[in-house]
N, C-alpha and C positions, 0 to 999 in steps of 0.2 A: 503495500499502499504507502501508494503520497500522503507528500501533507499536502493538505485541499486549503485554497481560498475562494470568502463567496463573496465576492462582491454582486451585490441585487440579488442574489438567489440565482449566479455564475456561479459552476467550482471549477476553479481555475487550479491544476497540477503548475505545486511549485516545486518545477526538475533545474534539474543543469539537463546543459549538448554530457557531459558523457555518457551522466542517468541512463541518453536516451538512445544511446546505438546497443547496446546491449535489450536493449527491451523489442528495435526493429529489428535484431537479427533472429532472436525466437521469434518472433510474424515471419517476416521473407523466409525462412528453413523450412512455412507448406503453403507451397504457391497453391498446388488443391481450398486452401482457404480460403474463409471470406475477407476480401477486404478489410483493412480497421484507418480509420480516421481520424485526425488530426485538426483541432478548434484554431483555431487563433485568437483568443480573447483582447479587446480593444475598447474604445469609451464603446463606441461606437454598434459595440454587438448589445453590450450588455443593458445600452439603453435603448434603442433597437429588440431585442429582448420580454422587456418590463410589459408590452402591452400581450405582449404576439408566442403562446402558450407553445406551436407550431415550434419555434424556433428559439426557444426557448429549452423546452426536449432536448429538439438538434445537437446546440452548445453539450447539458447534457448526458449526454449517451454518446458522444465519443468519445475513444478512450484514450485521445487524450487531449486538456482542453489547457492547451498553453497559452503563458499569461505574456500578451500581445501590451508593450503599454510601457511606456515607462513612468509611470505614472501609479503602473499596479502595481513597477519589475520592485519601485522602491519600500511600495508597505510590503510586497512582497519577503524584500530579506531585512524588515525591518524589525515584524509582530507573526512572521513563522519562518522561515525560511532561508538564510543572508546567503547560500548557496541559492540563488536562483538566477536561475537563466534566463533572456528576454524570448521568446520563437517573436521573432519579428517575418512577416512572411520574405522579404527582398537577403535578410543575415543567413535563416539557417536552410533558403536554396541552395547561395556557398557555401555555406555550411558542412552542407549536406557533401557537395558537390564535388569538398577539398578531399571526402573520402572515395570516393568513385570509386578512382585509379586502387587503393590498397584493401578496396572489398568488394570492387565487384560489378557497381551499383550499376542502375538503369532508369533513365528518366523517358513518361512521358506527358509534351506541354496539348494541355487540354485547356484552351479558348481561347482568348484575346485578337488581334485583324486579322483581317486574311496574310500571310509573310512574316507575321508576329513571330509563331514556330520556329522559323529560316532564321533568323537576327534575333532569339532570343543561341539561338542551336548556336551560335557563331559565337557569341558576346561566353559563353560558358567553355565553348571549347578552347577560347583562346587563353583562357588564365585557366581551365584546371586539363592538363592533364589523363587519359583516360575517361574523362565524363561521356559517355556514351549513350543518344538520346535516339532509343528503340520506334518513337512513333508523333505525331504531333495531328493534333486537326480546332481547326477551327469554325466553329459551328455557326447556321444561320445566323440572325439574331433575329429569332423569334424560336418561337417548342417548336422542339422535334416533334415528329412521327413517331408514333410505337416503331412502324420498321425502320423506322433511320437510326433512329434509338439504342437495338436493338447491334444495326449494324456495328455504330459505336460500337460498345462495350464486346462487338467478336471483334471489331480488330486494334480492342486494345486486350484482350482475352490473349488475341493471338500474337502482341510483342512480349507478354510473358515483364512485362518495366516492377521493376521493385520499387517503383515510387508518380506518384502519373499528382500532375502537379492542376489548377484547376485554378483560372482563368478568367475569372467569368461576374463576376465583380458581386459585395453580397448586398444584401445574401443568398441572395440566388446562387452563387455557387457552395453552399452551407448545406443551401434543400440539395441540389444537385448531389453532391457525396453525403449525404448523409443514401432519399435512393439510394443508389448505383454499389453502396459498398458492399452489400449482399452478389449485386453479378458480374459485378469485379475479383480476381480473383487475384490470391497474395499477391498482392497492388499494397502500399504505404501509401491515400489518399491526404490527399493539403488545400486547401483554396489558401492561391496564394495570388489573390488581388491584382491591386494596379505592376504587378515584377514580372509582369508580363510587356508591361509600359514603358517599365524604369531600363527593362532588360532590350526590352529588343529599339530603347532608342524614343517610342515614344514621345512623356513625357522622360523627365529630368530630373533626376532625384535627390534630394537635398541633401548638403554636405556631412559626413559624415558628427563634426562641429557638432550644426545644430539635432539630429537623427541625435546623440548620445543625451543633448539634455532635456532634452521633454517638446521638443518644440516642431516640431515636425509640421504638427496640421497643423503652423504660421502657417508653415515660409506655401504648404502644395493650395491653403486658399489664396495666399498672392499668388501664386502658379493657373489656379482655375475657380476665382471667387462666382460669378456665377451657377457652374454647377457645385461643390462645396459648400459653400456660406453655412445654407440651414446644415449641413452635416456639421460644420465642426467648430458653430456657433449657439443653433439650440440644442444641439445634441449632451455639448457639453451643458454650457445652463444645466441640462435635466440629468445627467450627472454629477453634478454638486449636492444641489439639491435633494435628491435621494438617496446619495451614497452619508448625507448631511445624518438626513434620519433614520435611514439603515442603525447607524454610527449610537445615535438619540435612541433604539427599541424603538423607534414610533413607527422604525417600518417593520414587517418581519419575513426575512424571508429567509426559513428554514427547515424550507421539508428537506429530503433528501434519497437527489434523484441521483444525485453522487458518488454516494457513497460506499458503492454498487457495482456502479459499470464499472470499475480499471482493481476493478477482486484481483487477479490475476497481470497487475497491467509490469509490473515486474519479473521479465526471470528464472 
């Protein structure tokens, strides 16, 4: 069992990168089993799940719910586990890619605009020797038919990737992962968010010192104010108010959905 942190009813795992790899090794040893999901939880995710029971259940039934967001990381290290790491999708992809040569990891890239997968592949191969992209698929901007969805699953299963990175945007990607965890075999499926845009060169990523400071949201807001202002202003205000009420005991989030989902998280 891992140490869990309850923020607005989402149970996050206070893990380190080094503890993550043995878990992956156990999961990936059985390529016939159902896939495992890794959710990355930040402020926007917590706020979105406040009034969305399906989304809250998706986060709380993920096989790992990683801490995404510098404020959450500081809180976890201060009150739960000082060794915890931040599971931020772009950094997580780079971290896992850095082990690809030694561990033989393979990637499938699902999402992004047409051509994004090719640019991401070139970006990763240039940075890390041994990275192997076994498949890419950029879905249309509409719901897939049942036949199309089945074909996508067949393509991914035929490629037998170790990691399926899903870049559809939140919460669409989390819903997709939840619906496909049983359909895709023997992989670790991770929502990659804006990683597809960053690594394909479509959007400029904030400098590392900005990301580490916890103000990447402000940097991204200046880059795309019209699309992101509501997410990064209204959501932050709602979160601060709800979290204050949780700390004061005026809002209760004590359901135990997250207590059993990771009973065999550790190998």
